[in-house]
RORO-747769 format. One line per field, with one value per residue: residue number from 1; residue in three letters; x, y, z of N, C-alpha, C in turn. Coordinates in steps of 0.001 Angstrom, whole numbers, plus 500000, padded with zeros to 6 digits. Layout:
N
resi	c(NUM  ...)
resn	c(ALA  ...)
n_xx	c(X  ...)
n_yy	c(Y  ...)
n_zz	c(Z  ...)
ca_xx	c(X  ...)
ca_yy	c(Y  ...)
ca_zz	c(Z  ...)
c_xx	c(X  ...)
c_yy	c(Y  ...)
c_zz	c(Z  ...)
This chain:
203
resi	c(1  2  3  4  5  6  7  8  9  10  11  12  13  14  15  16  17  18  19  20  21  22  23  24  25  26  27  28  29  30  31  32  33  34  35  36  37  38  39  40  41  42  43  44  45  46  47  48  49  50  51  52  53  54  55  56  57  58  59  60  61  62  63  64  65  66  67  68  69  70  71  72  73  74  75  76  77  78  79  80  81  82  83  84  85  86  87  88  89  90  91  92  93  94  95  96  97  98  99  100  101  102  103  104  105  106  107  108  109  110  111  112  113  114  115  116  117  118  119  120  121  122  123  124  125  126  127  128  129  130  131  132  133  134  135  136  137  138  139  140  141  142  143  144  145  146  147  148  149  150  151  152  153  154  155  156  157  158  159  160  161  162  163  164  165  166  167  168  169  170  171  172  173  174  175  176  177  178  179  180  181  182  183  184  185  186  187  188  189  190  191  192  193  194  195  196  197  198  199  200  201  202  203)
resn	c(MET  ASP  ASP  THR  SER  ASP  HIS  ALA  VAL  GLU  LEU  VAL  GLN  PHE  LEU  VAL  ASP  ALA  TYR  GLN  SER  GLY  TYR  VAL  PRO  ASP  SER  VAL  PHE  THR  SER  LYS  PRO  ASN  SER  TYR  TYR  ALA  GLY  VAL  SER  ALA  GLN  TYR  ILE  GLY  TRP  ALA  CYS  ARG  ALA  PHE  GLU  ALA  ASN  LYS  LYS  GLY  VAL  GLY  GLY  GLU  GLY  LYS  ASN  VAL  ASN  LYS  ILE  ALA  PRO  ILE  LEU  ASN  ALA  ASP  LYS  HIS  GLY  THR  LEU  MET  ASP  VAL  GLN  PHE  TYR  LEU  ILE  PRO  LYS  CYS  ALA  PRO  GLU  ASN  ALA  LYS  LYS  LEU  ALA  LYS  VAL  PHE  LEU  LYS  GLU  GLN  LEU  LEU  GLN  PRO  TRP  VAL  ASP  LYS  TRP  ASN  LEU  GLU  ASN  TYR  GLY  LYS  LEU  PRO  ASN  ARG  ILE  GLU  ALA  PHE  GLU  GLY  LEU  PRO  VAL  ASP  GLU  PRO  PHE  TYR  LYS  LEU  GLN  MET  GLU  TYR  PHE  ASN  LYS  SER  PRO  PRO  LYS  MET  LYS  PHE  MET  TYR  ARG  GLY  TYR  GLN  GLU  HIS  ALA  VAL  GLU  TYR  ILE  LYS  ASN  ILE  GLN  ARG  ALA  MET  LYS  GLY  GLU  ILE  THR  ALA  GLU  GLU  ALA  CYS  LYS  GLU  THR  ALA  LYS  TYR  TRP  GLU  GLU  GLN  ILE  LYS  PRO  HIS  LEU)
n_xx	c(025601  022780  021736  019514  017526  014231  013772  015544  014500  011970  012673  013822  011564  009895  011211  010967  008157  007652  008939  007685  005126  005242  006239  008882  011388  012932  015530  016523  018232  020750  023501  023582  022219  020670  018000  016625  017561  016480  013856  012262  012211  010941  012347  015637  018026  020954  024078  024062  024891  023822  021280  021908  023222  021054  019462  021035  020824  018243  016183  012857  012068  012997  015165  016915  016727  014980  015101  015283  016946  016842  017518  019044  017552  017422  019557  019565  020284  022544  024192  025476  026394  029628  031733  035055  037901  040887  044327  046666  050054  052110  054392  056304  056964  059319  061634  061810  059399  057574  058097  057314  054612  053692  054165  052380  049922  049915  050191  048167  045722  045038  044269  042243  040519  039869  038138  036089  035258  034356  032217  030500  029965  029308  028157  029521  030755  033673  036522  038188  038536  039487  038947  036333  035998  034774  033107  029750  028201  026028  023764  020445  020543  022983  022866  021326  022866  025193  024236  023734  026178  027750  026835  027828  030023  033151  035460  036913  035274  036007  034715  033797  035899  035417  033101  032492  032332  030231  028146  027839  026953  024584  023042  022809  021229  018934  018009  017413  015262  013458  012886  011451  012661  013588  012485  012031  012939  014596  016517  017826  018805  020524  022437  023470  024552  026538  028214  029110  030375  032006  033215  033741  035627  038016  038705)
n_yy	c(238625  238257  237388  238157  238913  239128  236933  235033  234602  233621  231222  229755  229664  228108  225630  225190  225032  222775  220779  220905  220246  217642  216683  216340  214174  213383  212747  214664  216246  215339  215210  213314  211233  209137  208800  209104  206962  204980  205149  206896  209626  211601  213070  214363  216839  217320  216007  214717  212102  210787  209925  208004  206161  205483  204136  201898  200740  199941  201608  202654  200761  198247  199073  200800  203540  204587  206410  209738  212735  216279  219546  222246  225378  227762  226643  226215  228615  229541  227398  224671  223298  221975  219399  218976  216901  217161  216427  216455  217042  217121  219778  219352  216728  214011  214157  211851  210640  212468  212224  209548  209778  211369  209654  207609  208960  209505  206934  205411  206751  208553  207062  205690  203589  204206  206440  205232  203255  204812  206104  203974  202791  204764  206835  209143  211855  212274  214370  215351  216427  214748  212284  211629  210322  207441  206749  206051  208551  209455  208260  208395  209161  210477  212321  214625  215724  216314  218234  220475  220687  221563  224125  225417  227781  228310  228726  227734  228226  228931  228141  230809  232360  231431  230129  227486  227684  229475  228017  225886  227238  228333  226045  225025  227017  226919  224394  224823  226549  224857  223153  224802  226501  229032  231697  231727  234127  234974  232979  233602  236139  235541  234045  235955  237720  236122  235841  238507  239056  236853  235656  237389  239403  237986  237408)
n_zz	c(663147  665147  668126  669529  667805  666273  664644  665671  668239  667541  666325  668479  670110  668552  668720  671453  671748  670163  671607  674172  673452  672929  670542  670155  671267  674513  674001  672422  673731  673402  671107  669197  666517  667569  668429  666108  664593  666153  665558  666920  666433  663732  661920  661228  661675  660133  658926  655571  655358  657508  656832  654980  656620  658219  656390  655952  658418  658395  659210  659336  657544  655117  652449  649887  649597  651523  653668  653105  651905  652423  651268  653171  654162  651549  650203  647528  646489  647833  648260  650278  653542  654145  655321  656122  656330  658230  658340  660767  661497  664162  664909  666776  666603  666059  663304  661667  662275  661226  658496  658075  658674  656561  654437  655094  654854  652102  650893  651997  653211  651165  649020  646333  647204  649799  649670  648244  650022  652205  650967  650255  652710  654552  653175  652636  650813  648740  649616  647741  644426  642331  643349  642856  640484  638969  641053  642247  641994  640632  641441  642931  645732  646013  644013  644566  646587  645150  643422  645064  646214  644115  643923  646028  647678  646025  647482  650546  653603  656799  660047  662156  664655  668002  667544  668427  671247  671425  670230  672041  674335  673353  672796  675382  676610  675037  675684  678374  678065  676812  678899  680468  682238  681582  679375  675751  674718  676785  676667  674288  674922  677039  675721  673958  675805  676938  674749  674367  676818  677554  675312  673053  674057  674004  671441)
ca_xx	c(024709  022081  021026  018287  016600  012916  013889  016219  013541  010929  013236  013912  010199  009399  011803  010360  006775  007687  009319  006676  003898  005456  006662  010327  011719  013951  016861  016960  019270  022047  023806  023661  020935  020213  016539  016159  017870  015587  012491  011511  012073  010564  013343  016877  018772  022371  024765  023319  025322  023000  020187  022530  023433  019725  019042  021809  020333  016875  015235  011708  011801  014119  015199  018149  016499  013799  015368  015700  017522  016295  018511  018733  016905  018175  020727  019512  020892  023829  024961  025235  027540  030463  032664  036308  038839  042255  045303  047671  051303  052686  055730  057248  057245  060640  061646  061494  057966  056885  058250  056479  053220  053412  054116  051127  048837  049963  050050  046980  044504  044700  044051  040839  039704  039398  036964  035036  034768  033586  030974  029634  029626  028790  027524  030294  031376  035111  036884  039124  037853  039922  038443  034962  036027  034466  032157  028344  027607  024835  022616  019531  020944  024112  022607  020893  024034  026096  023612  023958  027620  028268  026384  028478  031147  034359  036504  036568  035001  036161  033821  034416  036483  034434  031875  032213  031879  028917  027178  027603  026143  023261  022350  022494  020121  017741  017540  016790  013963  012594  012479  010618  013425  013626  011701  012811  013609  015678  017560  018572  019523  021611  023474  024088  025344  027715  029081  029691  031201  032929  033888  034192  036861  039187  038916)
ca_yy	c(237690  238884  236361  238695  239344  238482  235624  234123  234272  232787  229886  229087  229421  226966  224434  225029  224572  221414  219883  220899  219655  216209  216306  216109  213315  213869  212484  215861  216892  214817  215666  212174  210905  207824  208740  208919  205581  204109  205319  207767  210919  211483  213726  214711  217868  217020  215661  213818  210718  210160  209233  206819  205219  205016  203142  200681  200157  199490  202520  202974  199677  197874  199764  201555  204985  204847  207671  210689  213981  217529  220608  223280  226556  228609  225955  226338  229897  229796  226187  223990  223143  220817  219079  218518  216331  217640  215561  217326  216448  218066  220285  218853  215309  213750  214296  210575  210402  213337  211617  208350  210229  211822  208453  206927  209726  209343  205546  204768  207559  209266  206090  205625  202623  204844  207226  204297  202609  205812  206359  202793  202412  205887  207837  210386  212231  212539  215777  215688  216370  213589  211053  211363  209482  206029  206544  206122  209790  209801  207602  209393  209666  211385  213311  215870  216272  216864  219437  221589  220754  222372  225514  225952  228680  227582  228878  227185  229215  228331  228655  231950  232130  231493  229430  226309  228132  230098  226956  225148  228097  228454  224776  224939  227916  226398  223278  225406  227077  223707  222605  225783  227241  230401  231870  231718  235419  234976  232082  234356  237221  234931  233665  237198  238233  235264  236197  239812  239108  235733  235219  238515  240060  237134  237149)
ca_zz	c(663806  666260  668892  670121  666759  666306  663983  666595  669294  666938  666113  669771  670566  667773  669311  672779  671555  669634  672710  675228  672916  672798  669191  670178  672416  675442  673458  671694  674523  672998  669751  668294  665890  668018  668496  664720  664248  666927  665071  667833  665756  662322  661083  661907  660962  660277  657683  654685  655554  658545  656147  654391  657719  658636  655404  656194  659663  658199  659853  658495  656601  654263  651169  649689  649634  652351  654343  652080  652386  651901  651480  654141  653597  650616  649655  646072  646128  648473  648490  651546  654431  653875  656392  655528  657287  658199  658977  661359  661946  665135  664624  667773  666365  665483  661850  661011  662467  660269  657171  658039  658657  655194  653595  655427  654241  650651  650449  652561  653340  649936  647960  645868  647933  651028  649308  647841  651245  652949  650238  650298  654082  655337  652326  652675  649548  648852  649754  646673  643137  641550  643967  642418  639278  639159  642141  641778  642495  639862  642060  643521  647045  645874  642967  645199  647276  644144  642872  645978  646394  643012  644095  647212  647376  645639  648492  651851  654641  658110  661073  662810  665976  669064  667124  669252  672561  671241  669953  673287  675210  672730  673008  676810  676906  674354  676507  679570  677655  676563  680195  681149  683236  681102  678149  674517  674626  677777  676162  673284  675594  677805  674759  673488  676920  677055  673625  674604  678028  677735  674086  672229  674531  673812  670017)
c_xx	c(024087  021241  019685  017288  015272  012983  014533  015256  012446  011421  013308  012520  009580  009923  011196  008944  006734  008000  008205  005338  004046  005902  008152  010666  012799  015363  017368  018090  020642  022264  023836  022279  020343  018696  015943  016396  016926  014133  011630  011240  011773  011568  014553  017609  020256  022971  023964  023674  024494  021834  020701  022716  022110  019207  019763  021329  018893  015836  014098  011359  013006  014042  016402  017947  015245  013936  015966  016249  016832  017311  018078  018182  017870  019444  020756  020162  022326  024697  024681  026505  028323  031451  033909  037232  040233  043153  046446  048886  051975  054115  056770  057609  058651  060572  061296  060013  057146  056930  057355  054996  052813  053308  052804  049931  048765  049641  048779  045730  044097  044520  042560  039964  039154  038129  035793  034424  033904  032236  030001  029179  029001  028126  028257  030961  032866  035376  037962  038434  038205  039363  037019  034915  035766  033497  030724  027612  026380  023591  021770  020004  022047  023818  022205  022059  024972  025554  023899  025432  028225  027849  027072  029667  032408  035473  036026  036355  035069  035150  034542  034937  035406  033163  031514  031679  030477  027848  026829  026689  024710  022433  021922  021276  018822  017143  016869  015394  012974  012050  011637  011337  013521  012783  012621  013591  014784  016835  018445  019402  020707  022775  024220  025001  026634  028719  029824  030683  032290  033741  034539  035474  038131  039489  040018)
c_yy	c(238362  237834  236848  239182  238591  237086  234599  233671  233351  231356  229110  228755  228240  225660  224134  224462  223124  220415  219771  220325  218158  215743  215984  215287  213920  213687  213646  216557  216270  215222  214530  211817  209578  207703  208551  207483  204609  204234  206186  209123  210706  212142  214125  215739  217614  216702  214632  212360  210015  209393  207949  205753  204641  203953  201816  199961  199666  200360  202858  201885  199407  198612  200660  203052  205331  206194  208653  211961  215169  218631  221594  224501  227397  227963  226058  227638  230016  228550  225619  223920  221888  220638  218472  217998  216932  216632  216439  216523  217447  218491  219686  217379  215138  213773  212991  210232  211238  212732  210391  208723  210661  210636  207708  207638  209463  207924  204870  205658  208291  208329  206005  204691  203220  205648  206329  203630  203570  206085  205198  202441  203530  206972  209156  210644  212500  214028  216193  215470  215096  212280  210704  210411  208014  205741  206758  207379  210228  209076  208651  209999  210707  212524  214656  216530  216952  218172  220647  221762  221681  223832  226179  226833  227894  227670  228346  228311  228531  228936  229759  231594  232301  230724  228307  226697  228721  229034  226184  225945  228217  227194  224642  225798  227492  225252  223775  225944  225945  223126  223588  226604  228724  230489  231823  233021  235502  234091  232817  235460  236686  234560  234890  237796  237445  235607  237502  239811  238042  235355  236383  239177  239282  236840  238047)
c_zz	c(665017  666986  669423  669081  666885  665710  664919  667689  668763  666742  667422  670297  669842  668367  670674  672650  671083  670745  673746  674769  672678  671428  669119  671418  673304  674901  672612  672444  674307  671552  668734  667734  666343  668058  667104  664285  664957  666487  665963  667194  664281  661391  661921  661057  661196  658920  656891  654915  656626  657925  655515  655458  658196  657676  655629  657453  659542  658884  658890  657496  655724  652928  651079  649880  650432  653064  653337  652718  651733  652188  652545  653421  652759  650062  648129  645593  646626  648674  649866  652375  654078  655021  655761  656620  657109  658909  659477  661819  662885  664761  665568  667574  665787  663955  661140  661146  661480  658866  657031  657970  657255  654236  653826  654787  652741  650199  650959  652485  652070  648745  647585  646687  649224  650753  648935  649074  652049  652293  650408  651706  654903  654492  652291  651328  649751  649050  648767  645337  642364  642085  643517  641223  639614  640280  641657  642260  641692  640399  642787  644834  646930  644910  643557  645928  646283  643573  643749  646313  645342  643099  645280  646816  647053  646669  649836  652856  656002  659084  661845  664201  667045  668747  668084  670627  672484  671046  671221  674215  674684  673002  674469  677147  676223  675169  677791  679245  677406  677863  681003  682197  682880  679838  676938  674373  675591  677332  675159  673936  676399  676895  674256  674559  677075  675962  673918  675767  678100  676492  673329  672729  674267  672356  669459)
């Protein structure tokens, strides 16, 4: 990954130009899709379930499939991003608490009704293959997701170490560039410097 590449600078410059030209609202400085739900933004880059939630909220008009999804660039070749939930049981917990936690996971959270509820209320696909049985995943909204889901790498790829810190710093510098405090190129260089000096030595 090269934060200072021409492509990286062009991307940040595109975001800066869009904001300074009035095409992007101030609410872009938050990570939540509230501006999209409020009808202020025309599009939102994020999880597919956000479009499902927007439809339920009546954003853009009443209709089951008013808000549509589009795959990220090159998803037809490389698949897409998937988010998976993990349930953690602390090692330091009492043994009886660990046993009860496992029973709760098995008897409650891993039941078919949980996956069905998440799908119908939030548009979230199950994270277990067996849970897809009986769900309406052939409907238009889910069909596209399933198409790219099946093209995704079969093995889980975890985000690299330092990702979260890097993302926070990148967002901060992009926002500074949008406000005119620094240039797009400087935003990329600042992020690269932070990676080299603050993150990389601790990996």
